[in-house]
C-alpha positions in Angstrom: 13.9 -7.6 70.5 17.0 -7.4 72.7 19.9 -5.4 71.3 23.3 -7.2 71.8 26.2 -5.6 73.5 28.3 -6.0 70.5 25.8 -4.1 68.4 25.8 -1.3 70.9 29.5 -1.2 71.0 29.6 -1.0 67.1 27.1 1.8 67.2 29.3 3.6 69.6 32.4 3.1 67.5 30.6 4.4 64.4 29.1 7.3 66.3 32.7 8.0 67.8 34.3 8.1 64.4 31.7 10.3 63.0 32.0 12.9 65.7 35.8 12.8 65.4 35.5 13.4 61.8 33.1 16.3 62.4 35.5 17.8 65.0 38.4 17.5 62.6 36.5 19.2 59.8 35.2 22.0 61.9 38.8 22.5 63.2 40.1 22.6 59.5 37.5 25.0 58.5 38.4 27.4 61.2 42.1 27.0 60.6 41.9 27.5 56.8 38.8 29.7 56.6 37.5 27.6 53.8 34.0 25.9 53.7 35.0 23.7 50.7 37.8 21.4 51.7 37.4 18.9 48.9 35.6 18.9 45.4 33.0 16.4 46.7 31.9 18.9 49.3 30.1 21.1 46.7 30.7 20.5 43.0 28.4 23.2 41.8 30.0 26.0 44.1 33.4 24.7 43.2 32.7 25.0 39.4 31.4 28.5 39.9 34.4 29.4 42.0 36.9 28.0 39.5 35.1 30.1 36.7 35.4 33.2 38.9 38.9 32.6 39.7 39.8 32.3 35.9 38.3 35.8 35.4 40.1 37.1 38.3 43.4 35.7 36.9 42.7 37.4 33.5 42.0 40.7 35.2 45.3 40.4 37.1 47.1 39.8 33.8 45.5 42.9 32.3 46.4 44.9 35.5 50.1 43.7 35.2 50.1 44.8 31.5 48.6 48.1 32.4 51.2 48.9 35.1 54.1 48.1 32.6 52.6 50.1 29.8 51.8 53.1 32.0 55.5 53.2 33.2 56.5 53.1 29.5 54.1 55.7 28.3 54.9 58.0 31.3 58.7 57.7 30.3 57.8 58.3 26.6 55.7 61.3 27.3 58.3 62.8 29.4 60.9 62.4 26.7 58.5 63.9 24.1 57.8 66.8 26.5 61.6 67.4 26.7 61.9 67.2 23.0 59.1 69.6 22.5 60.8 72.0 25.0 64.1 71.8 23.2 62.1 72.2 19.9 60.4 75.3 21.3 63.8 76.8 22.0 65.2 75.9 18.6 62.2 77.4 16.8 62.5 80.7 18.8 66.1 80.9 17.7 65.1 80.2 14.0 62.6 83.0 14.0 65.3 85.3 15.5 67.7 84.4 12.8 65.1 85.0 10.0 65.1 88.5 11.3 68.8 89.0 11.8 70.2 88.5 8.4 73.8 88.5 9.4 75.9 87.2 12.3 79.2 88.4 13.5 81.8 85.7 14.2 81.2 85.6 17.9 77.4 85.4 17.6 77.8 82.7 14.9 79.8 80.4 17.1 77.5 80.9 20.0 74.3 80.3 18.0 76.0 77.3 16.1 77.0 75.5 19.5 73.6 76.3 20.9 71.8 74.6 17.9 74.3 71.7 18.2 73.4 71.2 21.9 69.8 71.3 21.3 70.0 68.8 18.5 72.1 66.4 20.6 69.7 66.8 23.5 66.7 65.8 21.4 68.3 62.8 19.9 69.3 61.7 23.4 65.8 62.0 24.6 64.5 60.1 21.6 66.7 57.1 22.7 65.0 56.9 26.2 64.9 53.5 27.7 63.0 51.5 30.4 65.7 48.9 31.5 66.9 47.5 28.3 64.0 48.5 26.2 64.3 51.5 23.8 60.7 53.0 23.7 61.0 54.6 20.2 62.5 51.9 18.1 59.3 50.1 17.2 59.5 46.4 18.0 63.3 46.6 17.6 63.3 47.5 21.3 66.8 46.2 21.9 68.4 48.5 19.3 69.2 52.3 19.9 66.8 53.8 17.6 68.4 57.2 16.5 72.1 58.0 15.6 73.5 61.1 14.0 75.7 60.2 11.0 78.5 62.8 10.9 79.5 61.7 7.4 76.1 62.2 5.8 75.0 65.0 8.3 71.8 63.0 8.6 69.7 61.5 11.4 69.4 57.7 11.0 66.7 55.6 12.3 67.6 52.0 13.2 64.2 50.9 14.5 61.2 49.7 12.5 57.7 50.9 11.9 55.9 48.1 14.0 54.8 49.0 17.4 54.4 46.6 20.3 50.8 46.5 21.7 49.7 44.6 24.7 46.1 43.6 25.8 44.7 45.5 28.7 41.2 44.4 28.2 39.3 41.9 25.9 39.0 44.3 23.2 41.8 47.0 23.7 45.4 46.9 23.3 47.8 49.6 24.5 50.9 50.8 22.8 54.1 49.7 24.7 56.8 50.7 22.2 56.7 53.4 19.4 57.6 54.0 15.9 60.0 56.9 16.5 60.4 57.8 12.9 56.6 58.8 12.7 55.9 59.7 16.3 58.5 62.3 17.0 59.1 64.4 13.9 62.7 64.4 14.8 64.0 63.9 11.2 62.3 67.2 10.1 63.5 69.2 13.1 67.1 67.9 13.1 67.4 68.4 9.4 66.4 72.0 9.6 68.7 72.6 12.5 71.6 71.1 10.6 70.8 73.2 7.5 70.9 76.2 9.6 74.2 75.3 11.2 75.7 74.7 7.7 74.6 78.1 6.6 76.2 79.7 9.8 79.4 77.7 9.4 79.8 78.3 5.7 79.3 82.1 5.3 77.7 83.5 8.4 75.0 84.7 6.0 71.7 83.7 7.0 70.0 84.5 3.6 69.6 80.7 3.2 67.4 80.5 6.2 63.9 81.1 4.8 60.3 80.7 5.9 60.3 77.3 4.1 62.7 76.0 6.7 60.6 77.2 9.5 57.5 75.4 7.8 59.6 72.2 7.6 60.6 72.5 11.2 56.9 73.1 12.3 55.9 70.0 10.4 58.1 67.8 12.7 57.3 69.8 15.7 53.4 69.6 15.4 53.8 65.9 14.6 55.5 65.6 18.0 52.9 67.5 19.9 50.1 65.5 18.2 51.6 62.1 19.1 52.3 63.3 22.6 48.5 64.1 23.0 47.8 60.7 21.7 49.9 59.1 24.3 48.3 61.3 27.0 44.9 60.1 25.9 45.8 56.5 25.9 47.2 56.9 29.4 43.8 58.2 30.6 42.1 55.3 28.9 44.5 53.0 30.8 43.7 54.6 34.0 40.0 54.0 33.5 40.7 50.4 32.5 42.6 50.0 35.7 39.9 51.4 37.9 37.3 49.1 36.2 39.4 46.0 36.5 40.1 46.6 40.2 36.4 47.1 40.8 35.6 43.8 39.0 38.3 42.0 40.8 36.8 43.1 44.1 33.2 41.8 43.0 34.7 38.4 41.8 36.7 38.0 44.9 33.5 38.5 46.9 31.8 35.9 44.9 34.6 33.4 45.5 34.7 34.2 49.1 30.9 33.6 49.4 31.3 30.2 47.6 34.4 28.9 49.3 34.8 30.6 52.7 33.6 28.9 55.9 31.1 30.5 58.0 33.4 31.0 61.0 30.8 31.6 63.5 28.8 28.5 62.4 32.0 26.4 62.2 32.9 27.4 65.9 29.3 26.6 67.0 29.4 23.3 65.2 32.8 22.4 66.7 31.6 23.1 70.2 28.4 21.0 69.6 30.5 18.2 68.2 32.9 18.3 71.2 29.9 18.3 73.6 28.4 15.4 71.9 31.6 13.5 71.7 32.3 14.1 75.4 28.7 12.9 76.1 29.2 9.7 74.3 32.5 9.0 76.0 30.8 9.6 79.4 28.0 7.0 78.5 30.7 4.7 77.4 32.7 5.0 80.6 29.6 4.5 82.5 28.9 1.1 80.7 32.3 -0.2 80.0 32.3 -2.4 83.1 29.6 -4.7 81.6 31.2 -7.9 80.9 30.7 -8.0 77.2 31.6 -4.4 76.5 34.6 -4.7 78.8 35.7 -7.7 76.8 35.1 -6.0 73.5 36.9 -2.7 74.6 40.0 -4.7 75.8 
C-alpha cells in the first residue's frame, strides 16, 4: 500500500509536536526541579505528597509555638530567679533580725529601706513582660498583674487563675502564661516583709518578729522555687519536642522530595535525546520538502 505524502506530512507534524512538548517538559523539569508538574502526571504520588505536606505544616506550627513558649518561659524563669535571689537576701535579713532584738534609729532606717527596696524589686520582676504580654497574670495577659496598695498595705493580684497553654505536639500543651498568685509565693513573702517593716517603723522593737513570720516567708519562698523547677522541667521537654519535630520534618521533606522532585540527570539526558530526535526529524523534513506535494502542504 502506498502511503500518501499528506499522511507522511501529518505524521511528521504529530511527531514534531510530541518532541516539542517533550523538550518543553524536560526544560521545565530542569528549571523547576519538579518531576510532577500537573496532578495528572502522578495522582498517587501527589496524594502522598499532599499528606506529607500537611504533616510538615503541622510540625512547623508546633515549632513556631515552641519558639514562642521557650522565649516566654526563659523570661519567666529569669524573673523567678531574680525574685528568689531577692528572697534569699530578705530571708537572711529576717534571720538576722530574729537574733538582734533591738535596732538603733540609724540601723532601723537602713534595714527598713533595704527591705522596701527588696519588696519593690520582687514586685517589679513579677510584672515581667514579653512585648505587651504580662507573663504572670494568667490569661489576663494585657493587665499588669501585681500592684502594691499603700492604703491597705497589701499586694493586689489583678490577673486570674487560668493559664494559657498552647499545643507543641498532638498530646502535649506547654504553659505560655502563668498564674502569678500561685506560682510566685509573692503574697506570702511581701506580707512578711511589710509586717517586719511595720514593726521597725512602729517601735524599733523586733519582738514582733517571730519564727512564725519566717515560716510564712518560707512557704512563699519554697513555692517559688518549686514552680521555677516546674518551668525548667517544661523547658527541657520543649527542647526534646523541638529536636523530635526537626528530625521528622527532615524525614517528611525527604519523602516529599522523592515523590515530587525531578531526576535532574535523567531530565537532562531526556532533553538531549529529545533535541537530537527533533533535529533529526527536521533534517529528514528538509531533505524531502522539495517533493511537490510536501512543498505544497508546507506552504
